C-alpha positions in Angstrom: -66.6 -0.2 -3.6 -64.5 2.2 -1.4 -62.8 -0.8 0.3 -62.0 -2.3 -3.1 -60.4 1.0 -4.3 -58.3 1.2 -1.1 -57.1 -2.4 -1.6 -56.1 -1.6 -5.2 -54.2 1.6 -4.0 -52.4 -0.4 -1.4 -51.5 -3.2 -3.9 -50.4 -0.6 -6.5 -48.2 1.2 -3.9 -46.6 -2.1 -2.9 -45.8 -3.0 -6.6 -44.4 0.4 -7.3 -42.1 0.3 -4.2 -40.9 -3.2 -5.2 -40.2 -2.1 -8.7 -38.3 1.0 -7.4 -36.0 -1.2 -5.3 -35.5 -3.6 -8.2 -34.6 -1.0 -10.9 -30.8 -0.2 -11.0 -30.0 3.3 -10.1 -27.6 4.5 -12.8 -26.4 7.6 -10.9 -22.8 8.5 -10.3 -22.9 8.6 -6.5 -19.4 8.4 -5.0 -19.1 6.6 -1.7 -16.2 7.0 0.7 -14.9 3.4 0.7 -11.7 1.5 1.2 -10.6 -0.4 -2.0 -12.0 -3.9 -1.4 -9.1 -5.9 -2.7 -5.4 -5.9 -1.6 -3.0 -6.1 -4.5 -3.3 -5.6 -8.2 -6.6 -6.1 -10.0 -8.1 -4.9 -13.3 -11.6 -3.6 -13.6 -13.8 -1.4 -15.8 -17.2 0.1 -15.7 -19.3 -3.0 -16.5 -22.3 -1.9 -14.4 -25.5 -2.3 -16.3 -24.0 -4.7 -18.9 -26.3 -7.6 -19.9 -25.8 -10.8 -17.9 -27.9 -13.9 -18.9 -31.3 -12.2 -18.9 -30.5 -9.4 -16.4 -28.2 -6.4 -16.0 -24.9 -6.5 -14.1 -25.5 -4.8 -10.8 -21.9 -4.5 -9.8 -18.3 -4.3 -11.0 -16.0 -7.3 -11.5 -12.5 -6.9 -10.2 -10.2 -9.5 -11.8 -7.3 -10.7 -9.9 -5.8 -13.9 -8.4 -7.1 -16.5 -6.1 -6.5 -15.9 -2.4 -5.9 -12.1 -2.8 -7.2 -10.6 0.5 -10.6 -9.0 0.4 -10.9 -5.9 2.6 -13.8 -4.2 4.3 -15.0 -1.2 2.3 -16.5 0.5 5.3 -16.9 0.5 9.1 -19.9 -1.6 9.8 -20.9 -5.2 10.4 -21.4 -8.5 8.5 -25.1 -8.5 7.6 -25.0 -11.7 5.7 -22.5 -14.5 5.1 -23.1 -17.6 2.9 -22.4 -20.8 4.7 -22.6 -23.6 3.7 -21.6 -22.8 0.2 -24.6 -22.0 -2.1 -25.0 -22.5 -5.8 -23.8 -19.0 -6.3 -20.7 -19.6 -4.2 -19.5 -18.0 -1.0 -20.5 -14.4 -0.4 -20.2 -11.6 2.2 -22.6 -8.6 2.7 -21.4 -5.7 4.8 -23.6 -2.9 6.1 -22.7 0.5 7.3 -24.4 2.7 9.9 -26.2 4.5 7.0 -27.8 1.2 5.9 -25.8 1.1 2.6 -24.8 -2.5 1.8 -21.6 -3.8 0.1 -21.8 -7.2 -1.5 -18.7 -9.4 -2.1 -19.5 -12.4 -4.4 -17.4 -15.4 -5.7 -15.4 -15.6 -2.5 -12.8 -18.4 -2.6 -14.0 -22.0 -2.3 -10.8 -23.9 -3.1 -8.0 -25.4 -1.1 -5.0 -23.0 -1.8 -3.1 -24.0 -4.9 -6.0 -26.1 -6.3 -9.3 -25.8 -8.0 -11.0 -28.5 -6.0 -14.0 -26.5 -4.6 -13.3 -28.0 -1.2 -11.5 -25.2 0.5 -14.3 -24.7 3.1 -15.1 -21.7 5.1 -11.6 -21.4 6.5 -10.3 -20.5 3.0 -13.2 -18.3 2.2 -13.6 -16.0 5.2 -10.9 -14.5 7.4 -10.8 -15.4 11.1 -13.4 -13.5 13.1 -15.8 -13.0 10.2 -19.3 -14.3 10.9 -22.8 -12.9 10.7 -23.1 -9.9 13.0 -19.4 -9.4 13.4 -18.2 -5.8 13.5 -15.6 -4.8 10.9 -13.4 -1.8 10.4 -12.6 -0.1 7.1 -9.6 -1.9 5.5 -10.0 -5.0 7.7 -9.2 -8.4 6.1 -12.6 -10.2 5.6 -11.9 -13.0 3.1 -10.2 -14.2 0.0 -10.8 -13.7 -3.7 -11.9 -16.8 -5.6 -14.1 -18.3 -8.4 -16.9 -19.9 -6.5 -20.4 -20.2 -7.9 -20.9 -19.3 -11.6 -17.4 -17.9 -11.7 -15.7 -21.3 -12.1 -15.3 -20.8 -15.9 -14.6 -17.1 -15.6 -11.5 -17.0 -13.3 -10.8 -15.5 -9.9 -12.5 -12.1 -9.4 -14.6 -10.2 -7.0 -18.1 -9.2 -8.0 -18.6 -6.0 -5.9 -21.9 -4.2 -5.4 -23.1 -1.2 -3.5 -26.8 -1.0 -2.6 -28.7 1.8 -1.2 -31.1 1.4 1.8 -34.0 -0.5 0.3 -31.8 -2.6 -2.0 -31.4 -0.6 -5.2 -27.9 -0.9 -6.7 -25.7 2.0 -7.6 -22.8 1.9 -9.9 -19.7 1.1 -7.7 -17.2 2.3 -10.4 -16.8 5.9 -9.4 -16.3 4.9 -5.8 -13.8 2.2 -6.7 -11.8 4.6 -8.9 -11.6 7.1 -6.0 -10.6 4.5 -3.5 -8.0 3.0 -5.9 -6.4 6.4 -6.4 -6.2 6.9 -2.6 -4.6 3.5 -2.1 -1.9 3.8 -4.7 1.5 5.6 -5.0 3.7 6.6 -7.9 7.3 6.9 -6.7 8.6 8.5 -9.9 6.0 11.2 -10.0 6.4 11.8 -6.3 10.2 12.1 -6.5 9.6 15.1 -8.8 9.0 17.2 -5.7 10.9 20.3 -6.7 12.7 21.2 -3.4 12.8 21.0 0.3 10.9 24.2 0.7 8.0 22.7 -1.1 8.2 19.3 0.7 8.2 20.9 4.1 5.7 23.5 3.2 8.1 26.3 4.3 6.5 29.7 4.2 8.6 32.5 2.7 10.0 35.2 4.9 11.0 38.2 2.7 13.4 39.5 5.4 15.3 36.3 5.6 19.1 36.5 6.1 19.5 33.0 4.7 19.4 32.6 0.9 16.6 30.2 0.2 17.6 26.9 -1.3 21.4 27.2 -0.5 23.3 24.6 1.5 25.8 25.7 4.2 28.2 24.2 6.8 31.0 25.3 9.1 34.6 24.2 9.1 34.5 22.5 12.5 31.5 20.2 11.6 30.5 17.8 8.9 26.8 18.7 9.3 25.2 20.3 6.3 22.2 22.6 6.5 19.5 23.6 4.0 18.5 27.3 4.1 14.8 27.5 4.1 12.7 30.2 2.6 11.7 31.2 6.1 15.3 32.1 7.0 15.8 29.0 9.2 18.4 26.2 8.7 17.3 22.6 8.3 19.8 19.9 9.0 20.3 16.7 7.0 20.4 14.0 9.8 22.8 11.8 7.8 24.4 11.2 4.4 21.6 8.8 3.3 19.0 11.5 3.6 21.3 14.1 1.9 21.9 11.8 -1.1 18.2 11.5 -1.9 18.2 15.2 -2.6 21.6 15.9 -4.0 24.2 13.7 -5.9 27.3 15.2 -4.2 28.5 18.0 -1.9 29.3 20.4 -4.7 27.7 23.7 -4.1 27.8 23.5 -0.3 29.1 26.8 1.1 31.3 27.0 4.3 30.3 30.0 6.5 31.5 31.4 9.8 30.4 29.8 13.0 28.7 33.1 14.1 26.8 33.2 10.8 25.4 29.7 11.3 24.5 30.4 14.9 22.5 33.4 13.9 20.2 31.2 11.8 17.4 29.6 13.8 17.2 25.8 13.6 14.1 24.8 11.8 14.3 21.0 12.1 15.5 17.9 10.2 15.2 17.3 6.5 13.3 14.1 5.7 14.0 11.7 2.8 13.1 13.0 -0.6 9.6 11.5 -1.4 9.5 8.6 -3.8 13.2 7.8 -3.8 13.6 5.3 -1.0 11.5 3.1 1.2 12.3 3.2 5.0 11.8 1.1 8.1 12.9 1.1 11.7 14.6 -1.8 13.4 11.8 -2.2 15.9 9.1 -2.4 13.3 8.9 -4.9 10.4 6.7 -2.7 8.3 8.2 -1.1 5.2 7.0 2.4 4.3 7.1 4.6 1.2 8.0 8.2 1.8 5.3 10.5 0.4 5.2 14.3 0.2 5.5 16.4 3.4 7.4 13.7 5.3 4.5 11.3 5.2 5.1 7.5 5.6 2.7 5.1 4.0 2.9 1.5 4.8 3.2 -0.8 1.8 0.8 -3.6 2.3 2.6 -6.4 0.5 5.9 -7.4 -1.2 4.1 -7.7 -4.5 3.0 -4.0 -4.3 6.5 -2.9 -3.4 7.9 -4.8 -6.4 5.3 -3.3 -8.7 6.3 0.2 -7.6 10.1 -0.1 -7.1 11.1 -3.0 -9.3 12.2 -6.6 -8.6 15.2 -5.3 -6.6 12.9 -3.3 -4.3 14.5 -4.7 -1.2 17.7 -2.9 -2.0 15.9 0.4 -1.9 14.9 0.1 1.8 16.9 2.1 4.4 16.7 1.9 8.1 15.8 5.1 9.9 16.8 5.6 13.5 14.0 5.6 16.1 15.3 9.1 17.0 14.6 10.4 13.5 11.4 8.4 12.9 9.5 11.1 14.8 10.3 13.6 12.1 7.7 11.8 9.9 4.0 11.4 10.1 1.9 8.3 9.2 -0.4 8.5 6.2 -2.8 6.1 4.5 -1.4 2.7 3.6 -0.7 1.7 0.0 -3.0 -1.2 -0.7 -2.5 -1.7 -4.5 -0.1 -0.8 -7.3 -1.2 1.5 -10.1 
C-alpha cells in the first residue's frame, strides 16, 4: 500500500511538472535582447491569441523575405531544423541563463521566388549550425514564410522560453529592444544648445558669456563660449552650419581676451541633422546626442529616417576630428 502511494505521488509530481512547463506564463518579464530582425517590421502583442486549437506562444514580426534575422542574445545554437520540416526552417538560440529564443518560418525560397527550394544556404547565415556560438546582433538567418506561413506572408514567429520550456510574452522585450535600435533625427535635432549636447557644467565665475560666439580679427575660427567659461572651436564651416544658419551674432574680441579663455575642445555636429562617415571607413553614422555616432545598418533604414535623398545628407569627417566622437549602439530598424 505504501509503495502504491509513493508511485502515485511520483506520477502526480511528474504530471504537475509537465503541466507547469506547458502552461504559458503571461507575466511581463522584460529580457535584455537585441531586436531579432534588421529593417522595418510591424508587430503587436498577439501572445496568447488563439491559434488552431492552441494559444500563440510568441509574437509575429511581419516584414519581407530575406530580411536578416539577428541573434537576440550571446549564446549558442541549441537547435536548427535541417532538412526542412513540415513546420519549416527554424533556429533556437540559448543563453548562459538557459533561456531559449525561437525563430520560426525562416526562409525556404530561392531569393526572388516562392519556390520552396532555397535550401539551407538561403535559410541560415554562414557559420550557423547546431552548437555554434553566437554574439548579440549577429546575423543568423533570413526571414521567410516556410512551414504553415506560406499563406500568411513573410514573418518571424519569435518566442522566449524560460528554463524548463514555459513561454513568456516576448512583446515587452521586443518593444524595449526596438526603442534601443531606432533613431528619430527630427526629435534629436531639437537638442537645445551646445552646452546641453556636450554636458558642459556651469561655472558661475565664468568670464565668458555662456552661449555666445566669438572670434578674433586675425583668424576665421569661431568659438562657442561654454557655460564652464571655456571656448569650444567649430572645426569647420560644415559643423558650424548644423548649429547656426549664418555668422550673424558672432562677436569679434581682442586677441588677449580670447587667449585668456581656456580651450575646451571641438564642437561636434548637431545631433540628428547630418549623417557622417570617414574616407577610410564605408560605414555611415547618424550623429546622436553627446557626440555619439551610431552606425546605420542598411540603406533602407537611412532612407526611412532621412528621406529618399538621404545620400545627400552624408558628410565626410576628417580622421583627425573623428576622435571627437564616441561610438554608440547601431541603428538596426526605422521607427
